[in-house]
Residue, then its C-alpha position, 0 to 999 in steps of 0.5 A: x684187349x680192343x673188345x674192352x674199349x668201348x669204340x662206337x661206330x661212328x655216324x655216316x658224314x652229313x651229307x645233303x640231297x636234293x631229295x632231303x633239303x626239299x623235304x626238311x624245307x617243307x617241314x620248316x614251312x609247317x613248324x613256322x605257321x606253328x610257331x607263329x601261330x603261338x601265343x610268343x612275343x612278336x617280332x616284325x620284320x618288314x620286306x623293303x619290296x624288290x623290283x619285279x624285273x628281272x633274274x634274282x642277283x647276289x644283292x637279292x641273295x644276301x638281303x633274303x638270307x641276312x634276313x632268315x638268319x634273323x628270324x631263325x635267331x628271334x625264334x630261338x629266342x623265343x619270338x615268332x615272327x612277322x614277315x611278309x615279303x613284297x615287290x614293288x611293281x610299277x615304273x618305267x622299266x616294266x612300261x618298257x619292257x612290255x610298251x606304253x600305253x598299254x593296258x592295265x592287265x597287260x602290265x599286271x601279267x608281265x609283273x605277275x610272270x617276273x615276280x614267278x621267276x624271281x619266287x621261284x630263285x628266292x625259293x632256293x635260297x634255304x629260307x624258312x619263309x611261306x613264298x606262297x603269302x606276299x605283298x604287291x604295290x599294284x594289289x588293290x587293297x595296297x593302292x586304297x591305302x596309299x590314296x588315303x594317305x595321300x589325301x591326309x597329306x594333302x589334308x595336312x598341307x604337305x602335298x601341293x601343286x605348282x609350277x617349278x623348275x624341276x629335272x627332266x628326262x626326254x627319254x623318260x619323257x618325265x620328270x625326276x626324283x632325286x632317287x633317279x638322279x646321278x650327279x657327276x663332276x666334270x672340269x670344263x673350261x669356260x670364257x669370263x671377262x676378268x676386273x682388276x679391283x686391286x692388286x689381288x682381288x680381281x671380279x670374274x664375270x659372266x656377262x650371261x647372268x649378271x653375276x661376279x666371283x670375286x676371286x684371287x687369282x694366279x696365273x688363270x688359276x683361282x686361288x680363293x673364291x670370296x663372295x658372289x655378287x650381282x653387278x648392277x652396271x655390268x654394260x658401264x664396266x670397262x677396262x675387263x680382260x676376257x680369259x679361260x677359267x677351269x671349273x669344276x661342274x657338276x652335271x646332273x644325269x637320268x640314273x636310267x638312261x645315263x642322259x644329261x637332265x633338262x631344267x624345265x618349269x612345270x606344274x607337278x604334285x610336290x611333297x613337303x618334306x621338311x622334318x624337325x628332328x629325329x624322334x624322342x624315341x631313339x632308333x637303333x643304326x647298324x652299323x653306327x656309323x649309318x646314323x648320320x647318312x641317314x640323316x643327312x639324306x632324310x634332313x638335306x633333301x629338297x621337295x619332293x616331285x612325287x608325280x610322273x607322266x607315265x602309264x603304269x603306276x597309282x594314279x594321283x586322283x586329285x583335281x586342281x585349279x592352279x595350285x588349289x586342290x579340290x578337298x571334297x569327302x565325297x569325292x574322296x570316297x568315290x576315287x578311293x573306291x573306284x581307284x581302277x576307273x580313275x581314268x573314266x570319273x570326271x566331274x560336273x560342270x560345277x567344278x569346270x575349274x578344276x583340272x584332272x590329274x592325270x599322273x602317276x606317283x613316283x614308285x619310291x612313294x609307292x614302297x615308301x608309304x608301305x609302312x601305311x599301306x601294308x604294315x597298317x593293312x587290315x588284309x596283312x595280319x602278318x605285319x604290323x606297325x611300327x616294325x622291328x626292322x628294316x634291313x637293306x642295302x646301302x643304297x637304301x639311304x636316299x631310297x626306301x629307308x628315306x622315302x619311308x621314314x619321312x612319310x611315316x614322320x609326316x603321317x604318323x608322327x612315328x618312325x616305321x622302324x625300331x632298328x635300321x639295319x644296312x648291309x653292303x653289296x656283292x663284289x667281285x674278288x677285285x672289289x668292283x661291284x657285279x653288274x651285267x654290264x661289267x660282265x662280272x656277275x654271278x646267278x646265285x643259283x650258280x654258286x648254290x648248284x657248284x657248293x651246295x645250298x649249305x655252304x653257300x648260305x654259310x658264306x654270306x652269314x659268316x661275312x661281314x655284312x655291313x660292308x660289302x661281301x666279295x664272292x670268289x672261289x678260293x674265299x668260298x672254299x676257305x669257308x667249306x673247311x670250317x664248316x667241314x671242322x664243325x661237322x666233325x665235331x658235331x659227329x664226334x659227340x652224336x657218335x659217343x652219346x649212342x648208348x647213353x642211358x640218362x638214370x640218376x645223373x645230377x650235374x652238380x655231382x659231375x666232375x670239375x672239367x665237365x662243369x667248367x665246359x657247361x660254365x663256358x657254354x652259358x658265357x658263350x650264349x651270352x656273348x652270342x646274344x650281345x653280338x645278335x643284338x648288334x646284327x653283328x653275326x659274323x662277330x657271333x660266329x666268331x665266338x661260336x668258332x672259337x669255343x668249337x675249336x679251343x675250348x670244345x675240342x682242343x681243351x675238352x674232347x681231348x682230354x675225354x677220350x679216356x672216360x668215353x673208351x677206357x672205362x666201364x659203360x655203367x661208370x659214373x665218371x663217364x655218364x657225367x661225361x655224355x651228360x656233359x656232351x648232350x647238353x652241350x650238343x644241344x645247346x650248340x646245334x640250336x646256336x649255330x643253326x641259322x649258319x648251318x640250318x640243315x645239318x643242324x636239322x638233321x642232327x638234331x633229329x637224330x640225337x633228340x628225335x624232335x625239331x631244333x625250330x621249336x626249341x630256345x636258347x635258355x640260361x642254365x645255372x652251373x655251380x662253379x666255386x672261386x677254388x675250383x676256377x682256381x685249379x682249372x684256370x692253373x691246370x689250362x696254364x700247366x696244358x700250355x706250358x706242356x704245349x710250349x715244351x713239346x714244341x720247343x724243348x723237346x730234349x727238357x726232361x723235367x718240368x717243376x711246376x708249383x700249384x698254390x692250392x689246397x693239400x687236400x686237392x693236390x693228391x687227387x689232382x696230381x693223380x688226375x692230371x694225367x687224364x687232362x693230359x692225355x694226347x701228351x704221351x710222353x709224359x708222367x706226373x709226380x706229386x710231393x707236397x705243394x709241387x708237381x713235377x713232370x718227368x719224361x716218360x721214356x723211362x717207363x711202360x706205355x699200357x697196352x689198353x689206356x696208352x698210358x705210361x706207368x712204373x709196371x704192367x701185368x699181362x701188358x695192362x696197367x693196374x687200372x685197367x686190370x680193375x676195369x677189366x675185372x668188374x672190380x670197383x675204381x675211385x671216381x674222378x673228381x676232376x678231370 
């Protein structure tokens, strides 16, 4: 009897070896080039340049993989992608590694070696980028554009030179920007003179600077701090008492050397960072809570000292006399075109009063100006201004986000980005930020070698990256279990489509359960797109997985096995089921592809014999009446009730369910409901008027072919199976 049952040979388990991974990745790069050369609408992602020093870490992996997921999701919505990876190439760490006062060629050579090593790591992350094309802040075309931006800001009176007190690091031998300073609170005891004004009011006096704090004291502890007042005749104050007061003091440290900064009054080059307000065209912040953090970082920062007394960097090619910067069109053109020879350029005796600036720019200005030096650079056709998206770690609110926004508003009167997405850090299972000094860091390649690239990517893709992402073996293994379950669902579908022939199959005539699944699929696509617009990819996956597990697997697949295995191969009822599965497979593979790109690619080529990257998420109209919605809703309730009885009350012999439906539906529904409840083998169904009675099946006989329970068997099989095997016609189903 098993020979008459249609059981397809399952497709082999989907496992990836390194050769397959590399083959798929090479094809992706070719396909993305075709997509990006098409007439599709463009979507620009600007890459915040990582520092070209050291190996990649998990923070890099999080950033690049989230960007790659975004790229894939946008491709499936019909966009072509404008994305160019970049590197930040200047600064002190490179000077320290190479040595001070070396030639530019020596620094460049070191930077290129570091980029090569980082490229090797990035290429292991499964991104569909062409890593051969990238920008560097040390590119001559980028540096020239940066200098042009400086001259524009000078013309706008936004850049000026002045002697001013500023933080200085002795070990760096240079001034520091706000980005390079860490503030630390310390408790300390200080000696002050206390002068009693009344029973409650005292003045605490610091004789060094003649300032006094009107204060409420109790047992030498400050209860309330009042106004700060200038004491004019400090020497004439008598009856004061010397006391020790414990205060909280804020000290500044160089974040590179962890040493306290000095305050020096020296001449530096400054950028006036004052902005009035956010532009009228609102920027979208993800998560929304980061908007206030961004506003505070941008609108509450002091003047920006953009000059550094270092060797390796973009020169500030200006001449100045005290507070005046020389502005000359000829000099600007000469300097811009001969930037590499800035050290050799000198002015004639006519400008003898003007001094040459030998400083370089702050590296944050290099990267901050890439909206002008890269996005608006004709040499980089891959990108355009403004970017649709800036996506970086949460530390960039006082770094790249800040520098980019301020300089763009000053130069372009527009934000360089439309959407600003902030992700968290990589932390260990205790929640501590990973670092080499703590000894808790894990190299991404180590995890990729251990768990595989797809599992590693999947863990990041399905994590709430708006928060810090905790990496531990247990958490990664739990996520791998989800992938196995998803693969099994897809394997079932692909296996049961092996003999499918699409001949005159119109979905409007398909069964109720088929159209219900397609209706739920359209709901799923809509919800996923809504979450993706908010960059909540972890939420999108939760919705996808719920559909896969609850709707597709538990509800649909469990109820269609009778149609797939028992009915005749060419039965319309069976073909409707296969057509539905094919549509579901295609759409779901596209939707889950950003999360499991390799598996999706392989299965799509196996099932449809073409590449998944050229596909799009499309809307599909599904005919579904109110009455049909009512029927399916009621039958799902029946399933839940069955399940409850089976688990909680196994001794119960009878269940009555009243169904408020039209009479014409009741008879047919009662006949077909058994297939919808196929996994409940111990129950059969009777109908009478407008109610269904569900009785214990132990008093009935089990068909040896379809395993349904009936009151009569012929040669160990039921009447329906006898008709199927003999080739005689049986009635087509309507509902299930």
